[in-house]
A tleap script that builds the chain and sets N, CA, C and O, in Angstrom:
source leaprc.protein.ff14SB
mol = sequence {
  NMET LYS GLY ASN GLN ASP ASN LYS ILE SER
  LYS GLU ASP ALA GLU GLN PHE ASP LEU LEU
  TYR PRO MET LEU ARG SER VAL TYR GLU GLU
  MET LYS GLU PHE SER LYS LYS LYS GLN ASP
  GLY THR LEU ASN ALA VAL LYS VAL LYS MET
  THR ASN ARG LEU LEU THR LYS ILE LYS THR
  LEU LEU ALA ASN HIE PRO ALA VAL GLU PHE
  LEU ASP LEU LEU ASP ASP GLN VAL LEU PRO
  THR ASN SER ASP ALA VAL LEU ILE ILE ALA
  HIE PHE LYS SER ALA MET GLU GLN TYR ARG
  GLN LYS HIE HIE GLY TYR ILE LYS GLY ILE
  GLY ASP ARG TRP PHE THR PRO ASP ASN ASP
  GLU SER THR THR GLU ASP LEU CPHE
}
set mol.1.N position { 0.854 -1.182 0.000 }
set mol.1.CA position { 0.000 0.000 0.000 }
set mol.1.C position { 0.886 1.226 0.000 }
set mol.1.O position { 1.833 1.306 0.783 }
set mol.2.N position { 0.604 2.153 -0.841 }
set mol.2.CA position { 1.406 3.359 -0.965 }
set mol.2.C position { 0.667 4.533 -0.377 }
set mol.2.O position { -0.527 4.696 -0.626 }
set mol.3.N position { 1.350 5.361 0.403 }
set mol.3.CA position { 0.733 6.539 0.997 }
set mol.3.C position { 0.313 7.523 -0.081 }
set mol.3.O position { 1.058 7.753 -1.033 }
set mol.4.N position { -0.857 8.100 0.054 }
set mol.4.CA position { -1.304 9.132 -0.870 }
set mol.4.C position { -2.227 10.082 -0.136 }
set mol.4.O position { -2.517 9.899 1.047 }
set mol.5.N position { -2.681 11.091 -0.841 }
set mol.5.CA position { -3.520 12.105 -0.204 }
set mol.5.C position { -4.831 11.521 0.309 }
set mol.5.O position { -5.377 12.020 1.293 }
set mol.6.N position { -5.348 10.478 -0.333 }
set mol.6.CA position { -6.632 9.899 0.073 }
set mol.6.C position { -6.585 9.247 1.453 }
set mol.6.O position { -7.602 9.172 2.141 }
set mol.7.N position { -5.415 8.780 1.853 }
set mol.7.CA position { -5.379 8.092 3.142 }
set mol.7.C position { -4.689 8.910 4.229 }
set mol.7.O position { -4.412 8.395 5.312 }
set mol.8.N position { -4.413 10.178 3.946 }
set mol.8.CA position { -3.790 11.029 4.967 }
set mol.8.C position { -4.847 11.680 5.846 }
set mol.8.O position { -5.917 12.074 5.383 }
set mol.9.N position { -4.516 11.781 7.118 }
set mol.9.CA position { -5.384 12.442 8.085 }
set mol.9.C position { -4.549 13.482 8.835 }
set mol.9.O position { -3.320 13.469 8.772 }
set mol.10.N position { -5.217 14.358 9.526 }
set mol.10.CA position { -4.486 15.363 10.296 }
set mol.10.C position { -3.827 14.711 11.507 }
set mol.10.O position { -4.249 13.654 11.977 }
set mol.11.N position { -2.792 15.364 11.990 }
set mol.11.CA position { -2.121 14.891 13.194 }
set mol.11.C position { -3.104 14.877 14.362 }
set mol.11.O position { -3.052 13.989 15.213 }
set mol.12.N position { -4.001 15.865 14.400 }
set mol.12.CA position { -5.001 15.944 15.472 }
set mol.12.C position { -5.946 14.750 15.426 }
set mol.12.O position { -6.303 14.201 16.468 }
set mol.13.N position { -6.359 14.339 14.211 }
set mol.13.CA position { -7.233 13.169 14.086 }
set mol.13.C position { -6.512 11.897 14.534 }
set mol.13.O position { -7.107 11.036 15.182 }
set mol.14.N position { -5.241 11.786 14.188 }
set mol.14.CA position { -4.457 10.619 14.631 }
set mol.14.C position { -4.373 10.583 16.159 }
set mol.14.O position { -4.520 9.524 16.771 }
set mol.15.N position { -4.140 11.734 16.761 }
set mol.15.CA position { -4.074 11.801 18.224 }
set mol.15.C position { -5.434 11.492 18.849 }
set mol.15.O position { -5.510 10.839 19.890 }
set mol.16.N position { -6.506 11.964 18.212 }
set mol.16.CA position { -7.858 11.692 18.708 }
set mol.16.C position { -8.139 10.189 18.647 }
set mol.16.O position { -8.693 9.622 19.589 }
set mol.17.N position { -7.762 9.550 17.552 }
set mol.17.CA position { -7.936 8.100 17.441 }
set mol.17.C position { -7.179 7.392 18.564 }
set mol.17.O position { -7.722 6.515 19.236 }
set mol.18.N position { -5.916 7.785 18.759 }
set mol.18.CA position { -5.090 7.153 19.789 }
set mol.18.C position { -5.675 7.337 21.183 }
set mol.18.O position { -5.449 6.504 22.060 }
set mol.19.N position { -6.412 8.397 21.399 }
set mol.19.CA position { -7.084 8.629 22.675 }
set mol.19.C position { -8.360 7.789 22.795 }
set mol.19.O position { -8.595 7.152 23.821 }
set mol.20.N position { -9.177 7.793 21.742 }
set mol.20.CA position { -10.509 7.194 21.804 }
set mol.20.C position { -10.530 5.670 21.661 }
set mol.20.O position { -11.322 5.002 22.324 }
set mol.21.N position { -9.677 5.120 20.811 }
set mol.21.CA position { -9.770 3.689 20.530 }
set mol.21.C position { -9.543 2.810 21.764 }
set mol.21.O position { -10.298 1.857 21.961 }
set mol.22.N position { -8.549 3.083 22.597 }
set mol.22.CA position { -8.414 2.249 23.810 }
set mol.22.C position { -9.637 2.345 24.728 }
set mol.22.O position { -10.025 1.354 25.347 }
set mol.23.N position { -10.238 3.522 24.816 }
set mol.23.CA position { -11.449 3.659 25.639 }
set mol.23.C position { -12.598 2.853 25.037 }
set mol.23.O position { -13.356 2.212 25.765 }
set mol.24.N position { -12.728 2.884 23.711 }
set mol.24.CA position { -13.775 2.111 23.045 }
set mol.24.C position { -13.571 0.621 23.291 }
set mol.24.O position { -14.525 -0.092 23.602 }
set mol.25.N position { -12.344 0.151 23.155 }
set mol.25.CA position { -12.065 -1.272 23.420 }
set mol.25.C position { -12.438 -1.642 24.840 }
set mol.25.O position { -13.004 -2.709 25.079 }
set mol.26.N position { -12.125 -0.770 25.783 }
set mol.26.CA position { -12.447 -1.024 27.190 }
set mol.26.C position { -13.960 -1.109 27.415 }
set mol.26.O position { -14.443 -2.022 28.084 }
set mol.27.N position { -14.699 -0.155 26.854 }
set mol.27.CA position { -16.160 -0.166 26.982 }
set mol.27.C position { -16.728 -1.427 26.326 }
set mol.27.O position { -17.633 -2.060 26.871 }
set mol.28.N position { -16.205 -1.784 25.174 }
set mol.28.CA position { -16.667 -2.981 24.466 }
set mol.28.C position { -16.464 -4.229 25.329 }
set mol.28.O position { -17.369 -5.054 25.452 }
set mol.29.N position { -15.282 -4.365 25.923 }
set mol.29.CA position { -14.994 -5.537 26.762 }
set mol.29.C position { -15.904 -5.566 27.990 }
set mol.29.O position { -16.397 -6.628 28.371 }
set mol.30.N position { -16.127 -4.418 28.605 }
set mol.30.CA position { -17.021 -4.344 29.771 }
set mol.30.C position { -18.443 -4.741 29.394 }
set mol.30.O position { -19.093 -5.503 30.110 }
set mol.31.N position { -18.920 -4.223 28.274 }
set mol.31.CA position { -20.287 -4.539 27.839 }
set mol.31.C position { -20.419 -6.019 27.496 }
set mol.31.O position { -21.457 -6.627 27.759 }
set mol.32.N position { -19.382 -6.597 26.916 }
set mol.32.CA position { -19.419 -8.030 26.622 }
set mol.32.C position { -19.557 -8.834 27.913 }
set mol.32.O position { -20.292 -9.820 27.963 }
set mol.33.N position { -18.844 -8.404 28.957 }
set mol.33.CA position { -18.934 -9.094 30.249 }
set mol.33.C position { -20.339 -8.960 30.845 }
set mol.33.O position { -20.900 -9.930 31.355 }
set mol.34.N position { -20.899 -7.748 30.774 }
set mol.34.CA position { -22.280 -7.555 31.251 }
set mol.34.C position { -23.232 -8.462 30.487 }
set mol.34.O position { -24.128 -9.075 31.068 }
set mol.35.N position { -23.025 -8.537 29.179 }
set mol.35.CA position { -23.916 -9.330 28.332 }
set mol.35.C position { -23.798 -10.827 28.634 }
set mol.35.O position { -24.791 -11.553 28.575 }
set mol.36.N position { -22.600 -11.282 28.952 }
set mol.36.CA position { -22.426 -12.690 29.304 }
set mol.36.C position { -23.188 -13.037 30.579 }
set mol.36.O position { -23.778 -14.111 30.697 }
set mol.37.N position { -23.161 -12.108 31.526 }
set mol.37.CA position { -23.826 -12.343 32.800 }
set mol.37.C position { -25.340 -12.233 32.675 }
set mol.37.O position { -26.084 -13.020 33.259 }
set mol.38.N position { -25.779 -11.252 31.911 }
set mol.38.CA position { -27.217 -11.014 31.795 }
set mol.38.C position { -27.506 -10.321 30.462 }
set mol.38.O position { -27.531 -9.094 30.370 }
set mol.39.N position { -27.723 -11.145 29.433 }
set mol.39.CA position { -27.919 -10.633 28.084 }
set mol.39.C position { -29.029 -9.598 27.984 }
set mol.39.O position { -28.867 -8.553 27.354 }
set mol.40.N position { -30.135 -9.895 28.601 }
set mol.40.CA position { -31.302 -9.019 28.496 }
set mol.40.C position { -31.359 -7.967 29.590 }
set mol.40.O position { -32.348 -7.244 29.715 }
set mol.41.N position { -30.288 -7.881 30.388 }
set mol.41.CA position { -30.237 -6.839 31.407 }
set mol.41.C position { -30.195 -5.470 30.746 }
set mol.41.O position { -29.605 -5.310 29.678 }
set mol.42.N position { -30.810 -4.501 31.369 }
set mol.42.CA position { -30.881 -3.151 30.807 }
set mol.42.C position { -29.764 -2.296 31.374 }
set mol.42.O position { -29.481 -2.331 32.571 }
set mol.43.N position { -29.136 -1.530 30.500 }
set mol.43.CA position { -28.118 -0.580 30.963 }
set mol.43.C position { -28.783 0.528 31.758 }
set mol.43.O position { -29.938 0.876 31.512 }
set mol.44.N position { -28.055 1.073 32.702 }
set mol.44.CA position { -28.619 2.207 33.420 }
set mol.44.C position { -28.275 3.504 32.671 }
set mol.44.O position { -27.422 3.516 31.783 }
set mol.45.N position { -28.945 4.576 33.043 }
set mol.45.CA position { -28.811 5.859 32.338 }
set mol.45.C position { -27.388 6.408 32.402 }
set mol.45.O position { -26.932 7.042 31.450 }
set mol.46.N position { -26.690 6.180 33.491 }
set mol.46.CA position { -25.315 6.679 33.624 }
set mol.46.C position { -24.394 6.000 32.617 }
set mol.46.O position { -23.592 6.667 31.964 }
set mol.47.N position { -24.502 4.674 32.487 }
set mol.47.CA position { -23.674 3.944 31.521 }
set mol.47.C position { -23.987 4.393 30.094 }
set mol.47.O position { -23.077 4.541 29.277 }
set mol.48.N position { -25.251 4.608 29.794 }
set mol.48.CA position { -25.630 5.063 28.451 }
set mol.48.C position { -25.045 6.437 28.181 }
set mol.48.O position { -24.494 6.683 27.108 }
set mol.49.N position { -25.163 7.329 29.147 }
set mol.49.CA position { -24.652 8.699 28.972 }
set mol.49.C position { -23.137 8.697 28.763 }
set mol.49.O position { -22.632 9.363 27.859 }
set mol.50.N position { -22.423 7.958 29.590 }
set mol.50.CA position { -20.965 7.897 29.479 }
set mol.50.C position { -20.534 7.264 28.156 }
set mol.50.O position { -19.604 7.742 27.505 }
set mol.51.N position { -21.205 6.204 27.770 }
set mol.51.CA position { -20.866 5.531 26.519 }
set mol.51.C position { -21.172 6.430 25.327 }
set mol.51.O position { -20.371 6.518 24.396 }
set mol.52.N position { -22.318 7.094 25.347 }
set mol.52.CA position { -22.678 7.974 24.237 }
set mol.52.C position { -21.718 9.148 24.096 }
set mol.52.O position { -21.473 9.617 22.985 }
set mol.53.N position { -21.177 9.621 25.200 }
set mol.53.CA position { -20.198 10.708 25.116 }
set mol.53.C position { -18.988 10.251 24.294 }
set mol.53.O position { -18.484 10.998 23.455 }
set mol.54.N position { -18.527 9.025 24.539 }
set mol.54.CA position { -17.418 8.450 23.782 }
set mol.54.C position { -17.815 8.216 22.324 }
set mol.54.O position { -17.076 8.570 21.405 }
set mol.55.N position { -18.993 7.613 22.125 }
set mol.55.CA position { -19.433 7.301 20.760 }
set mol.55.C position { -19.645 8.569 19.928 }
set mol.55.O position { -19.395 8.562 18.722 }
set mol.56.N position { -20.095 9.633 20.545 }
set mol.56.CA position { -20.283 10.908 19.840 }
set mol.56.C position { -18.943 11.443 19.339 }
set mol.56.O position { -18.849 11.910 18.203 }
set mol.57.N position { -17.916 11.380 20.169 }
set mol.57.CA position { -16.572 11.815 19.757 }
set mol.57.C position { -16.069 10.972 18.588 }
set mol.57.O position { -15.448 11.486 17.658 }
set mol.58.N position { -16.346 9.674 18.651 }
set mol.58.CA position { -15.907 8.779 17.577 }
set mol.58.C position { -16.650 9.109 16.287 }
set mol.58.O position { -16.044 9.135 15.216 }
set mol.59.N position { -17.951 9.361 16.374 }
set mol.59.CA position { -18.705 9.734 15.168 }
set mol.59.C position { -18.146 11.013 14.544 }
set mol.59.O position { -18.099 11.136 13.320 }
set mol.60.N position { -17.732 11.946 15.364 }
set mol.60.CA position { -17.131 13.179 14.849 }
set mol.60.C position { -15.828 12.866 14.124 }
set mol.60.O position { -15.583 13.386 13.035 }
set mol.61.N position { -14.995 12.024 14.716 }
set mol.61.CA position { -13.741 11.621 14.081 }
set mol.61.C position { -13.998 10.918 12.753 }
set mol.61.O position { -13.270 11.131 11.783 }
set mol.62.N position { -15.022 10.089 12.709 }
set mol.62.CA position { -15.315 9.289 11.510 }
set mol.62.C position { -16.309 9.972 10.563 }
set mol.62.O position { -16.884 9.314 9.696 }
set mol.63.N position { -16.513 11.260 10.718 }
set mol.63.CA position { -17.538 11.981 9.952 }
set mol.63.C position { -17.430 11.759 8.442 }
set mol.63.O position { -18.453 11.728 7.759 }
set mol.64.N position { -16.229 11.604 7.911 }
set mol.64.CA position { -16.051 11.418 6.465 }
set mol.64.C position { -15.825 9.970 6.074 }
set mol.64.O position { -15.534 9.673 4.915 }
set mol.65.N position { -15.957 9.078 7.026 }
set mol.65.CA position { -15.770 7.647 6.773 }
set mol.65.C position { -17.103 7.053 6.324 }
set mol.65.O position { -18.139 7.382 6.902 }
set mol.66.N position { -17.105 6.189 5.312 }
set mol.66.CA position { -18.371 5.623 4.808 }
set mol.66.C position { -19.202 4.882 5.855 }
set mol.66.O position { -20.427 4.841 5.742 }
set mol.67.N position { -18.575 4.306 6.853 }
set mol.67.CA position { -19.304 3.524 7.859 }
set mol.67.C position { -20.125 4.391 8.805 }
set mol.67.O position { -20.978 3.870 9.523 }
set mol.68.N position { -19.889 5.698 8.824 }
set mol.68.CA position { -20.542 6.558 9.814 }
set mol.68.C position { -22.066 6.497 9.719 }
set mol.68.O position { -22.756 6.664 10.725 }
set mol.69.N position { -22.586 6.262 8.538 }
set mol.69.CA position { -24.049 6.207 8.398 }
set mol.69.C position { -24.663 4.990 9.099 }
set mol.69.O position { -25.878 4.930 9.284 }
set mol.70.N position { -23.840 4.037 9.482 }
set mol.70.CA position { -24.332 2.840 10.163 }
set mol.70.C position { -24.095 2.882 11.669 }
set mol.70.O position { -24.404 1.925 12.379 }
set mol.71.N position { -23.549 3.984 12.148 }
set mol.71.CA position { -23.205 4.101 13.564 }
set mol.71.C position { -24.291 4.858 14.314 }
set mol.71.O position { -24.517 6.045 14.077 }
set mol.72.N position { -24.953 4.160 15.215 }
set mol.72.CA position { -26.019 4.752 16.018 }
set mol.72.C position { -25.579 4.835 17.471 }
set mol.72.O position { -24.882 3.957 17.979 }
set mol.73.N position { -25.998 5.901 18.123 }
set mol.73.CA position { -25.756 6.033 19.555 }
set mol.73.C position { -26.726 5.128 20.315 }
set mol.73.O position { -27.737 4.687 19.768 }
set mol.74.N position { -26.411 4.863 21.556 }
set mol.74.CA position { -27.327 4.108 22.409 }
set mol.74.C position { -28.546 4.977 22.700 }
set mol.74.O position { -28.416 6.184 22.905 }
set mol.75.N position { -29.704 4.379 22.717 }
set mol.75.CA position { -30.946 5.114 22.974 }
set mol.75.C position { -31.029 5.448 24.457 }
set mol.75.O position { -31.047 4.556 25.304 }
set mol.76.N position { -31.080 6.736 24.760 }
set mol.76.CA position { -31.143 7.129 26.169 }
set mol.76.C position { -32.582 7.281 26.662 }
set mol.76.O position { -32.807 7.548 27.843 }
set mol.77.N position { -33.546 7.115 25.773 }
set mol.77.CA position { -34.956 7.165 26.158 }
set mol.77.C position { -35.480 5.765 26.497 }
set mol.77.O position { -36.119 5.556 27.529 }
set mol.78.N position { -35.196 4.823 25.613 }
set mol.78.CA position { -35.526 3.417 25.858 }
set mol.78.C position { -34.187 2.729 26.071 }
set mol.78.O position { -33.521 2.347 25.109 }
set mol.79.N position { -33.796 2.572 27.316 }
set mol.79.CA position { -32.466 2.069 27.628 }
set mol.79.C position { -32.223 0.702 26.989 }
set mol.79.O position { -33.062 -0.192 27.099 }
set mol.80.N position { -31.082 0.536 26.323 }
set mol.80.CA position { -30.808 -0.714 25.611 }
set mol.80.C position { -30.438 -1.856 26.550 }
set mol.80.O position { -30.024 -1.640 27.689 }
set mol.81.N position { -30.595 -3.058 26.051 }
set mol.81.CA position { -30.125 -4.227 26.786 }
set mol.81.C position { -28.614 -4.335 26.620 }
set mol.81.O position { -28.024 -3.696 25.749 }
set mol.82.N position { -28.009 -5.140 27.456 }
set mol.82.CA position { -26.562 -5.358 27.357 }
set mol.82.C position { -26.176 -5.884 25.977 }
set mol.82.O position { -25.200 -5.419 25.387 }
set mol.83.N position { -26.930 -6.844 25.461 }
set mol.83.CA position { -26.585 -7.418 24.161 }
set mol.83.C position { -26.767 -6.403 23.029 }
set mol.83.O position { -25.992 -6.412 22.072 }
set mol.84.N position { -27.772 -5.532 23.119 }
set mol.84.CA position { -27.941 -4.476 22.108 }
set mol.84.C position { -26.757 -3.512 22.147 }
set mol.84.O position { -26.255 -3.088 21.107 }
set mol.85.N position { -26.321 -3.176 23.347 }
set mol.85.CA position { -25.178 -2.266 23.503 }
set mol.85.C position { -23.913 -2.877 22.899 }
set mol.85.O position { -23.133 -2.179 22.250 }
set mol.86.N position { -23.710 -4.167 23.111 }
set mol.86.CA position { -22.537 -4.842 22.541 }
set mol.86.C position { -22.565 -4.747 21.023 }
set mol.86.O position { -21.542 -4.459 20.401 }
set mol.87.N position { -23.712 -4.984 20.429 }
set mol.87.CA position { -23.841 -4.912 18.967 }
set mol.87.C position { -23.522 -3.509 18.458 }
set mol.87.O position { -22.769 -3.357 17.496 }
set mol.88.N position { -24.078 -2.499 19.083 }
set mol.88.CA position { -23.857 -1.111 18.665 }
set mol.88.C position { -22.385 -0.729 18.825 }
set mol.88.O position { -21.801 -0.121 17.928 }
set mol.89.N position { -21.796 -1.077 19.944 }
set mol.89.CA position { -20.399 -0.730 20.196 }
set mol.89.C position { -19.473 -1.503 19.257 }
set mol.89.O position { -18.435 -0.985 18.843 }
set mol.90.N position { -19.842 -2.733 18.924 }
set mol.90.CA position { -19.049 -3.525 17.967 }
set mol.90.C position { -19.005 -2.835 16.602 }
set mol.90.O position { -17.981 -2.882 15.920 }
set mol.91.N position { -20.098 -2.200 16.202 }
set mol.91.CA position { -20.099 -1.451 14.934 }
set mol.91.C position { -19.081 -0.317 14.988 }
set mol.91.O position { -18.340 -0.099 14.029 }
set mol.92.N position { -19.045 0.402 16.098 }
set mol.92.CA position { -18.079 1.489 16.258 }
set mol.92.C position { -16.651 0.939 16.243 }
set mol.92.O position { -15.763 1.517 15.617 }
set mol.93.N position { -16.441 -0.164 16.926 }
set mol.93.CA position { -15.112 -0.774 16.986 }
set mol.93.C position { -14.646 -1.186 15.593 }
set mol.93.O position { -13.495 -0.953 15.225 }
set mol.94.N position { -15.526 -1.789 14.833 }
set mol.94.CA position { -15.196 -2.197 13.472 }
set mol.94.C position { -14.883 -0.990 12.586 }
set mol.94.O position { -13.923 -1.021 11.816 }
set mol.95.N position { -15.674 0.058 12.688 }
set mol.95.CA position { -15.434 1.272 11.904 }
set mol.95.C position { -14.094 1.902 12.270 }
set mol.95.O position { -13.365 2.369 11.394 }
set mol.96.N position { -13.770 1.914 13.556 }
set mol.96.CA position { -12.480 2.465 13.987 }
set mol.96.C position { -11.318 1.619 13.453 }
set mol.96.O position { -10.283 2.163 13.067 }
set mol.97.N position { -11.482 0.315 13.429 }
set mol.97.CA position { -10.434 -0.552 12.893 }
set mol.97.C position { -10.252 -0.334 11.397 }
set mol.97.O position { -9.124 -0.352 10.906 }
set mol.98.N position { -11.341 -0.130 10.668 }
set mol.98.CA position { -11.246 0.185 9.237 }
set mol.98.C position { -10.534 1.520 9.024 }
set mol.98.O position { -9.700 1.652 8.128 }
set mol.99.N position { -10.867 2.494 9.844 }
set mol.99.CA position { -10.243 3.818 9.773 }
set mol.99.C position { -8.732 3.699 9.991 }
set mol.99.O position { -7.939 4.284 9.253 }
set mol.100.N position { -8.351 2.940 11.008 }
set mol.100.CA position { -6.924 2.755 11.293 }
set mol.100.C position { -6.234 2.050 10.143 }
set mol.100.O position { -5.130 2.430 9.752 }
set mol.101.N position { -6.871 1.033 9.599 }
set mol.101.CA position { -6.277 0.275 8.498 }
set mol.101.C position { -6.024 1.181 7.287 }
set mol.101.O position { -5.032 1.011 6.578 }
set mol.102.N position { -6.909 2.128 7.057 }
set mol.102.CA position { -6.769 3.018 5.912 }
set mol.102.C position { -5.709 4.100 6.144 }
set mol.102.O position { -5.013 4.492 5.208 }
set mol.103.N position { -5.582 4.580 7.372 }
set mol.103.CA position { -4.763 5.758 7.641 }
set mol.103.C position { -3.488 5.486 8.439 }
set mol.103.O position { -2.820 6.427 8.867 }
set mol.104.N position { -3.146 4.233 8.643 }
set mol.104.CA position { -1.992 3.875 9.466 }
set mol.104.C position { -1.292 2.710 8.807 }
set mol.104.O position { -1.943 1.843 8.224 }
set mol.105.N position { 0.022 2.677 8.893 }
set mol.105.CA position { 0.734 1.553 8.301 }
set mol.105.C position { 2.193 1.533 8.668 }
set mol.105.O position { 2.668 2.347 9.460 }
set mol.106.N position { 2.885 0.603 8.090 }
set mol.106.CA position { 4.308 0.406 8.343 }
set mol.106.C position { 5.104 1.051 7.222 }
set mol.106.O position { 4.806 0.862 6.042 }
set mol.107.N position { 6.112 1.809 7.602 }
set mol.107.CA position { 7.016 2.412 6.633 }
set mol.107.C position { 8.400 1.845 6.898 }
set mol.107.O position { 8.938 1.970 7.997 }
set mol.108.N position { 8.965 1.221 5.874 }
set mol.108.CA position { 10.269 0.571 5.994 }
set mol.108.C position { 11.298 1.562 6.540 }
set mol.108.O position { 11.421 2.683 6.046 }
set mol.109.N position { 12.017 1.138 7.547 }
set mol.109.CA position { 13.054 1.966 8.136 }
set mol.109.C position { 12.540 2.951 9.180 }
set mol.109.O position { 13.331 3.579 9.883 }
set mol.110.N position { 11.226 3.088 9.284 }
set mol.110.CA position { 10.642 4.029 10.242 }
set mol.110.C position { 9.757 3.303 11.230 }
set mol.110.O position { 9.821 3.565 12.432 }
set mol.111.N position { 8.931 2.395 10.739 }
set mol.111.CA position { 8.027 1.642 11.607 }
set mol.111.C position { 6.583 2.058 11.408 }
set mol.111.O position { 6.235 2.707 10.421 }
set mol.112.N position { 5.748 1.671 12.364 }
set mol.112.CA position { 4.324 1.995 12.305 }
set mol.112.C position { 4.121 3.490 12.498 }
set mol.112.O position { 4.763 4.115 13.343 }
set mol.113.N position { 3.212 4.057 11.696 }
set mol.113.CA position { 2.897 5.472 11.853 }
set mol.113.C position { 1.603 5.810 11.126 }
set mol.113.O position { 1.142 5.083 10.246 }
set mol.114.N position { 1.041 6.935 11.525 }
set mol.114.CA position { -0.136 7.475 10.861 }
set mol.114.C position { 0.301 8.179 9.586 }
set mol.114.O position { 1.385 8.761 9.534 }
set mol.115.N position { -0.541 8.126 8.558 }
set mol.115.CA position { -0.282 8.868 7.330 }
set mol.115.C position { -0.867 10.264 7.504 }
set mol.115.O position { -2.079 10.455 7.405 }
set mol.116.N position { -0.009 11.226 7.763 }
set mol.116.CA position { -0.440 12.604 7.975 }
set mol.116.C position { 0.267 13.508 6.975 }
set mol.116.O position { 1.317 13.138 6.449 }
set mol.117.N position { -0.292 14.692 6.703 }
set mol.117.CA position { 0.328 15.598 5.726 }
set mol.117.C position { 1.752 16.001 6.099 }
set mol.117.O position { 2.547 16.321 5.215 }
set mol.118.N position { 2.091 15.991 7.384 }
set mol.118.CA position { 3.430 16.402 7.763 }
set mol.118.C position { 4.459 15.287 7.573 }
set mol.118.O position { 5.651 15.506 7.788 }
set mol.119.N position { 4.003 14.074 7.164 }
set mol.119.CA position { 4.956 13.020 6.815 }
set mol.119.C position { 5.694 13.447 5.562 }
set mol.119.O position { 5.093 13.987 4.634 }
set mol.120.N position { 6.970 13.210 5.534 }
set mol.120.CA position { 7.755 13.472 4.332 }
set mol.120.C position { 7.274 12.510 3.247 }
set mol.120.O position { 7.293 11.295 3.444 }
set mol.121.N position { 6.851 13.035 2.126 }
set mol.121.CA position { 6.301 12.215 1.038 }
set mol.121.C position { 7.288 11.131 0.613 }
set mol.121.O position { 6.874 10.043 0.212 }
set mol.122.N position { 8.585 11.414 0.696 }
set mol.122.CA position { 9.563 10.419 0.272 }
set mol.122.C position { 9.559 9.202 1.193 }
set mol.122.O position { 9.935 8.113 0.760 }
set mol.123.N position { 9.144 9.355 2.450 }
set mol.123.CA position { 9.144 8.214 3.359 }
set mol.123.C position { 7.984 7.269 3.096 }
set mol.123.O position { 8.014 6.119 3.534 }
set mol.124.N position { 6.959 7.736 2.387 }
set mol.124.CA position { 5.813 6.854 2.128 }
set mol.124.C position { 6.028 5.975 0.906 }
set mol.124.O position { 5.148 5.187 0.562 }
set mol.125.N position { 7.164 6.086 0.245 }
set mol.125.CA position { 7.439 5.262 -0.923 }
set mol.125.C position { 7.713 3.808 -0.540 }
set mol.125.O position { 7.496 2.907 -1.351 }
set mol.126.N position { 8.181 3.569 0.673 }
set mol.126.CA position { 8.591 2.226 1.085 }
set mol.126.C position { 7.565 1.525 1.953 }
set mol.126.O position { 7.932 0.703 2.793 }
set mol.127.N position { 6.295 1.828 1.772 }
set mol.127.CA position { 5.253 1.193 2.581 }
set mol.127.C position { 5.151 -0.283 2.271 }
set mol.127.O position { 5.330 -0.706 1.129 }
set mol.128.N position { 4.865 -1.050 3.281 }
set mol.128.CA position { 4.561 -2.495 3.088 }
set mol.128.C position { 3.089 -2.673 3.288 }
set mol.128.O position { 2.582 -3.789 3.181 }
savepdb mol mol.pdb
quit
């Protein structure tokens, strides 16, 4: 894969991803555990609010990503079940992984890095 303008993101977006993705993984793992214990258990309003705050930031980051139209926030009016929350969060996790795959890669002699405009164009010639 060769670096080009289509897969470059801002340094700020790369930093935002690096901040949000570990939190998303953590929420996903927690929700999976809740779902294992009680699939049809209902999330409480605090968990929905906290999760939606994270998911809203992710939707903003992914605003130009094709998957964004499939990303729904948790319903704070009709509280979702644990299993519904896992499904919704899994969609966000998958979209974030696609985003990373498109905008991040290995550059020979440099290592893993985000494709950002401040990368020297000559360094993106040796992508694997």
